[in-house]
TIKOLVO-350616 format. One line per 3 residues: for each residue y, x, z of N, C-alpha, C. Coordinates in pm, whole numbers, plus 50000, padded with zeros to 5 digits. Each point is the difference from the previous one (the first is absolute). Layout:
residues N
Y:X:Z:Y:X:Z:Y:X:Z; ...
//
This chain:
residues 246
36304:45270:47618:49948:49913:50127:49867:50019:50029; 49979:50028:50116:49850:50024:50038:49916:49879:50019; 49876:50010:49959:49902:49878:50034:49901:50045:50096
50018:49920:50117:49885:50037:50108:49870:49961:49973; 49905:50039:50072:49871:49978:49986:49956:49835:50002; 50079:49946:50095:49966:49852:50010:50042:49928:49877
50117:50041:49930:50043:49927:49893:49892:50037:49874; 49954:50117:49986:49899:50047:49909:49866:49901:50022; 49961:49999:50110:49885:49913:50031:50020:49870:49961
50103:49924:50023:50035:49865:49974:50002:49993:49837; 50057:50100:49942:49999:49992:49857:49871:49996:49940; 49901:50075:50058:49855:50010:49958:49935:49864:50011
50025:49965:50115:49950:49850:50038:50040:49878:49917; 50119:50012:49972:50068:49880:49900:49945:50016:49855; 49973:50123:49969:49953:50033:49861:49856:49954:49989
49915:50032:50108:49859:49941:49997:49989:49864:50003; 50093:49920:50070:49999:49860:50026:50036:49948:49862; 50109:50060:49927:50048:49958:49872:49889:49991:49904
49909:50079:50002:49870:50015:49904:49889:49901:50068; 50026:49922:50087:49868:49909:50053:50071:49866:50002; 49889:49918:50002:50042:49854:50015:49901:49928:50076
50034:49888:50085:49924:49913:50072:49884:49922:49939; 49889:49991:50015:49896:49904:49919:49921:49943:50108; 50048:49878:50049:49932:49926:50121:50041:50088:50121
49892:50026:50068:50014:50082:50121:50002:50147:49979; 49960:50038:49877:49990:50152:49978:50132:50040:49921; 50012:50137:50010:50101:50067:49920:49925:50088:49902
50037:49997:49875:49947:50062:49883:50092:50069:49915; 49985:50096:49934:50085:50070:49912:50027:49902:49882; 50111:50006:49935:50035:49941:49882:49896:50007:49881
49948:50115:49995:49905:50022:49885:49870:49920:50044; 49969:49990:50124:49878:49921:50048:50027:49853:49969; 50120:49943:50036:50050:49873:49976:49991:49963:49844
50041:50104:49922:50005:49960:49871:49872:49979:49940; 49902:50092:50061:49843:49988:49953:49937:49873:50025; 50054:49943:50111:49949:49882:50052:50046:49866:49924
50096:50019:49920:50061:49887:49937:49892:49944:49901; 49999:49874:50004:49896:49931:49915:49868:49953:50058; 49970:50066:50129:49876:49976:50056:50003:49864:50079
49890:49933:50006:49982:49902:50078:49879:49993:50077; 50013:49952:50134:49871:50008:50076:49907:49896:49967; 49870:50046:49997:49889:49903:49976:49913:49968:50128
50049:50049:50121:49934:49956:50115:50107:49999:50127; 49991:49891:50059:50092:49966:50101:49971:50069:50146; 49893:50071:50004:49970:50065:50118:49954:49918:50131
49987:49860:49964:49955:49910:50100:49859:49911:49972; 49981:49972:49862:49883:49928:49975:49972:50038:49856; 49893:49924:49941:49949:50034:49880:50045:49902:49875
50131:49947:50038:50067:49913:49905:50006:50067:49857; 49975:49968:49887:49997:50051:49875:49879:50086:49957; 49886:50007:50102:49879:50070:49962:49904:49918:50044
49873:50020:49942:49877:49932:49999:49885:50080:50003; 49894:49976:50098:49883:50076:49987:49880:49933:50075; 49886:50059:50002:49883:49929:50053:50033:50000:50151
49953:49884:50055:50038:49964:50144:49928:50094:50092; 50061:50037:50114:49957:50076:50096:50011:50150:49986; 50056:50046:49901:50012:50140:49962:50146:50069:50025
50101:49903:49988:50134:50055:49987:50087:49940:50117; 50066:50089:50063:50082:49951:50114:50137:50083:49999; 50080:49964:50087:50132:50087:50003:49970:50067:50177
50017:50135:49969:50002:50081:50129:50112:50100:49981; 50070:50017:50119:50120:50095:49999:50095:49989:49878; 50012:49868:49962:50096:49970:49884:49954:50047:49870
49867:50023:49990:49946:50051:49871:49878:49905:49956; 49996:49972:49872:49884:49929:49944:49867:50083:50037; 49904:49943:50048:49878:50072:50062:49881:49948:49935
49916:50063:49937:49851:49974:49961:49901:50074:50082; 49913:49915:50058:49901:50059:50081:49862:49964:49957; 49905:50093:49995:49850:49962:49982:49933:50057:50131
49881:49934:50034:49920:50038:50096:49864:50014:49983; 49907:50076:50082:49870:50011:49985:49934:49862:50000; 50041:49914:50080:49935:49849:50029:50049:49912:49875
50089:50047:49923:50029:49907:49876:50034:50097:49878; 49902:50073:49965:50030:50073:49880:50031:49942:49879; 50073:50055:49910:50026:49959:49857:49902:50007:49915
49962:49911:49920:49887:50023:49881:50075:50046:49886; 50141:49982:49972:50074:50046:49898:50140:50028:50030; 50070:50064:49922:50132:50038:50026:50088:49866:50000
50086:49987:50087:50080:49880:50001:50141:50041:50019; 50095:49884:49965:50139:50046:50000:50103:49895:50055; 50102:50057:50052:50116:49897:50048:50107:50009:49872
50010:49886:49950:50059:49973:49869:50154:49950:50017; 50097:50064:49946:50145:49944:50004:50000:49884:49904; 50047:49892:50052:49993:49868:49930:50138:49953:49937
50108:50082:50013:50115:49938:49951:50034:50068:49852; 49907:49998:49928:50017:50045:49852:49945:50132:49960; 49989:50023:49882:49944:50127:49947:50106:50091:49996
49962:50145:49994:50096:50089:49948:49963:50084:49894; 50104:50057:49920:49980:50081:49880:50062:50135:50006; 50117:50012:49985:50050:50132:50014:50085:49994:50142
49980:50108:50078:50041:49981:50144:49980:50151:50059; 50073:50002:50128:50002:50108:50089:49954:49926:50127; 49868:50042:50061:49950:49948:50122:50025:50105:50112
50064:49981:50108:50009:50079:50116:49928:49944:50118; 49926:50066:50076:49929:49951:50118:49966:50112:50095; 49951:49982:50128:49944:50075:50084:49858:49962:50007
49911:50088:50022:49849:49963:50024:49959:50088:50097; 49883:49960:50072:49924:50082:50090:49854:49938:49990; 49910:50098:49997:49857:49950:49984:49911:50082:50095
49902:49929:50054:49904:50059:50107:49868:49979:49932; 49922:50099:49970:49862:49987:49937:49997:49945:49871; 49889:50019:49919:49993:49935:49862:50128:50030:49916
50005:49907:49902:50114:50015:49894:50052:49869:49977; 50127:49998:49954:50078:49890:49951:50066:50037:49873; 50094:49905:49974:50088:50023:49877:50084:49889:49970
50106:50019:49901:50096:49913:49967:49983:49965:49869; 49958:49875:49961:49968:49945:49866:50138:49963:49956; 50011:50026:49860:50125:49951:49931:49975:49963:49858
50073:49914:49957:49960:49949:49846:49867:49949:49994; 49943:49946:50109:49854:49977:49993:49970:49854:49984; 49874:49961:49976:49973:49867:49980:49910:49949:50110
50016:49877:50034:49906:49915:50110:49884:49967:49935; 49883:50062:50034:49875:49974:49950:49915:49883:50063; 50025:49992:50131:49929:49903:50075:50088:49951:50127
50083:49898:49980:50098:49968:50099:49933:49965:50125; 49897:49930:50008:49926:49967:50121:49966:50122:50086; 49947:50108:49939:49968:50115:50061:50107:50112:50000
50119:49969:49944:50108:50078:50003:49969:50135:49926; 49957:49998:49897:49944:50112:49907:50092:50036:49892; 50059:50105:49984:50068:50031:49887:49964:50118:49928
50043:50025:49884:49971:50125:49920:50122:50048:49917; 50014:50138:50006:50119:50051:49931:50046:50138:50056; 50108:50047:49963:50056:50130:50055:50014:50009:50139
49947:50099:50047:50003:50028:50150:50064:50124:50053; 50100:50003:50079:50042:50121:50060:49920:50027:50119; 49921:50104:49999:49897:49996:50096:50066:50064:50139
49915:49962:50109:50048:50039:50150:49844:50032:50051; 49988:50087:50089:49869:50023:50065:50027:50082:50133; 49913:49985:50083:50003:50086:50126:49955:50149:49977
49933:50017:49874:49952:50127:49988:50102:50097:49932; 49958:50108:49938:50096:50083:49940:49984:50027:49845; 49963:49907:49944:49971:50016:49842:50079:49923:49916
49987:49861:50034:50062:49891:49898:50120:49939:50035; 50066:50012:50097:50139:49943:50019:50104:50039:49893; 50065:49901:49933:50074:50043:49898:49947:49995:49858
49866:49989:49983:49953:49998:49860:50022:49854:49936; 49987:49991:49867:50000:49874:49924:49857:49962:49976; 49976:49896:50064:49854:49943:49977:50007:49848:49933
49921:49968:49903:49993:49863:49964:49885:49936:50042; 50024:49917:50104:49894:49910:50050:49942:49905:49909; 49875:49997:49999:49915:49925:49907:50044:50005:49855
50035:50118:49964:50045:50039:49872:49962:50139:49944; 50107:50077:49969:49956:50131:49944:49969:50106:50102; 49999:49984:50120:49984:50099:50103:50111:50099:50029
49968:50130:50026:50121:50088:50039:50071:50034:49859; 50136:49967:50013:50078:50042:49876:50086:50127:50024; 50003:50037:50136:50077:50129:50022:49954:50048:50152
49939:50118:49996:49984:50056:50154:50153:50046:50042; 50000:50028:50134:50122:50059:50053:50028:50132:49947; 50118:49996:49957:50064:50127:49956:49993:49996:49835
49955:49901:49938:49975:50002:49855:50116:49916:49933; 50036:50055:49873:50066:49924:49895:49903:49960:49899; 49984:49869:49985:49900:49957:49911:50069:49904:49891
49922:50008:49879:50038:49894:49889:49873:49935:49982; 49994:49861:50011:49887:49917:49959:49993:49951:49861; 49906:50041:49920:49986:49957:49871:49850:49934:49957
49992:49968:49895:49884:49946:49945:49926:50081:49897; 49870:50027:50006:49927:50072:49910:49869:49942:49970; 49979:49940:49880:49867:49942:49975:49978:49880:50076
50104:49922:50038:49988:49874:50082:49972:50031:50153; 50011:50139:50035:49982:50040:50128:50138:50060:50063; 50015:49956:50123:50115:50074:50097:49988:50140:50004
50115:50074:49954:49997:50149:50008:50120:50021:50106; 49970:50086:50112:50101:50043:50091:50034:50145:49952; 50121:50025:49963:50039:50137:49948:50083:50051:50105
49962:50120:50064:50069:50055:50096:50096:50091:49932; 50139:49989:50015:50087:50061:49905:50101:50098:50075; 49972:50010:50146:50075:50081:50085:49983:49970:50130
50073:50057:50093:49990:49971:50140:50120:49991:50075; 49993:49926:50105:50135:50003:50078:49980:50060:50138; 49895:50065:50021:49954:50074:50117:49851:50009:50006
49953:50079:50118:49871:50013:50019:49962:49877:50127; 49887:49941:49965:49958:49906:50087:50007:50036:50158; 49932:50115:50033:50018:50040:50147:50118:50033:50040
50087:50055:49919:50153:50017:50045:50063:49867:50021; 49982:49913:49910:50073:49854:50019:49943:49937:50134; 49870:50010:50033:49951:49955:50103:50061:50027:50134
50056:50136:49990:50059:50036:50117:50145:49919:50043; 50043:49948:49901:50124:49907:50036:49956:49861:50039; 49880:49965:49998:49963:49870:50054:49970:49991:50144
50042:49929:50092:49954:50003:50147:49897:49905:50037; 49893:50057:50052:49874:49939:50031:50034:49917:50123; 49934:49863:49991:50019:49904:50088:50126:49973:50061
50096:50004:49916:50158:49976:50024:50058:49946:49886; 50121:49969:50014:50089:49926:49899:50039:50097:49884; 49979:49947:49891:50032:50085:49876:50093:49906:49909
50086:50052:49911:50086:49928:49904:49911:50008:49870; 49994:49878:49936:49933:49996:49869:50108:49942:49912; 50033:50049:49872:50079:49962:49908:49904:49986:49879
49988:49883:49939:49939:49977:49859:50121:49965:49896; 49989:50064:49903:50094:49967:49875:49923:49974:49886; 50023:49865:49944:49928:49954:49873:50102:49956:49911
50023:50079:49887:50113:49981:49916:49940:50017:49859; 49980:49877:49933:49929:49983:49888:49870:50055:50005; 49950:50106:49923:49848:50048:50009:50006:50138:50078
50114:50034:50061:50008:50109:50086:49988:49964:50160; 49908:50063:50071:49976:49971:50119:49995:50128:50093; 50067:49984:50114:50002:50112:50099:49996:49956:50140
49923:50098:50073:49967:49969:50126:50066:50116:50107; 50080:49967:50099:50046:50108:50092:49945:49958:50123; 49978:50103:50088:49982:49995:50148:50095:50092:50054
50063:49943:50102:50114:50081:50094:50084:50094:49901; 50034:49937:49888:50097:50068:49905:49936:50095:49911; 49867:50002:50005:49928:50103:49903:49943:49933:49901
50017:50033:49861:49932:49927:49891:49854:50034:50006; 49914:49911:49991:49844:50019:50025:49929:49996:49857; 50051:49908:49925:49945:49985:49860:50104:49940:49911
49996:50039:49863:50089:49951:49911:49916:49964:49879; 50008:49871:49956:49907:49944:49890:50074:49927:49903; 49956:50022:49874:50039:49912:49880:49883:49938:49954
50001:49868:50012:49874:49930:49941:50030:49939:49865; 49951:50082:49902:50006:49963:49866:49869:49923:49938; 49922:49960:50084:49896:49909:49940:50037:49863:50018
50077:49962:49870:50062:49875:49996:49913:49861:50044; 49878:50014:49959:49923:49885:50025:49965:49971:50145; 50020:50115:50078:49970:49981:50157:50104:50038:50103
50114:50055:49937:50112:50036:50088:50059:49862:50043; 50013:49973:50133:50047:49882:50057:50172:50015:50010; 50043:49888:49951:50150:49984:50000:50059:49928:50109
49912:49896:50058:50049:49915:50115:49888:49956:50076; 50023:49972:50119:49891:49945:50093:50038:49992:50151; 49908:49987:50082:50037:49980:50140:50006:50130:50071
50053:49980:50118:49990:50118:50096:49895:49945:50103; 49927:50114:50061:49918:49971:50104:49964:50118:50086; 49945:49973:50123:49951:50107:50075:49857:50007:50034
49923:50100:49994:49853:50017:49990:49954:50011:50154; 49879:49928:50019:49906:50032:50101:49874:50030:49946; 49938:50123:50018:49883:50038:49936:49870:49969:50062
49895:49973:49918:49882:49965:50067:49936:50125:50051; 49914:49999:50106:49947:50115:50056:50017:50004:50152; 50015:50133:50054:50013:49998:50142:50139:49947:50053
50011:49958:50128:50119:49944:50067:50123:50096:49965; 50110:49906:49960:50135:50093:49970:50105:49913:50040; 50118:50059:49993:50125:49928:50036:50124:50046:49900
50057:49927:49939:50102:50044:49911:50139:49913:50038; 50111:50063:50010:50132:49936:50037:50103:50040:49876; 50098:49889:50001:50101:50021:49910:50126:49937:50073
50101:50064:49977:50142:49940:50038:50106:50050:49908; 50123:49941:50029:50133:50040:49934:49973:49994:49837; 49945:49892:49947:49956:49992:49877:50122:49955:49906
50036:50067:49917:50126:49973:49920:49957:50014:49839; 50064:49913:49931:49972:49994:49856:50139:49990:49921; 50021:50107:49908:50111:49980:49921:49942:49984:49839
50035:49887:49949:49973:49989:49864:50071:50064:49901; 49943:50062:49882:50063:50091:49907:50018:49902:49873; 50095:50036:49913:50005:49929:49872:49874:50012:49914
//
């Protein structure tokens, strides 16, 4: 029996649909749906419920958490918007970000150092409008840079001092920068599992870190977004999803 082109076309379409499922108003592949299992939203897209920061700096624009500083009201110190519904320990965090001017970052497993000024310190997945630091691991008010973009590092202690050991690479910094969209939305994935920390931007691994400095390696703490002191800037975050790991 011959099969005409219409039947062949319908067979292809049915096969494609069979491999896809509806999620809300979007259609995604089954692989994508499986990947999203276990994630919960940390932002309702409408207001700052579940988040707290310094007055006058954080708003909702275009369905995104938006932090803005101006020349008329410059920051004297870095400040943060802190997630208030409990700490995180082992997790995967997915979100979209966009930054104009200056630099920002995603704090995780961090400690609140000054609640009134919304100052925190700890691990930070860096974000910037420039072309050098997005994706690095920086420890705010702590050990400083723990991995530059493209590095695999192991953090140890020698003579009571932090030692950052570069043990390999995941790519070249400038090459990885080519995957980051300037002044546009980017996907950020932060994975923290035990003492193993990884940052991905737009699906590309930016840093891969093992923190073996037991006395200083953070195991649990808050999530927060940074506004940096200095020239006027704007940072936006949306589609914020967290999956807790065992």
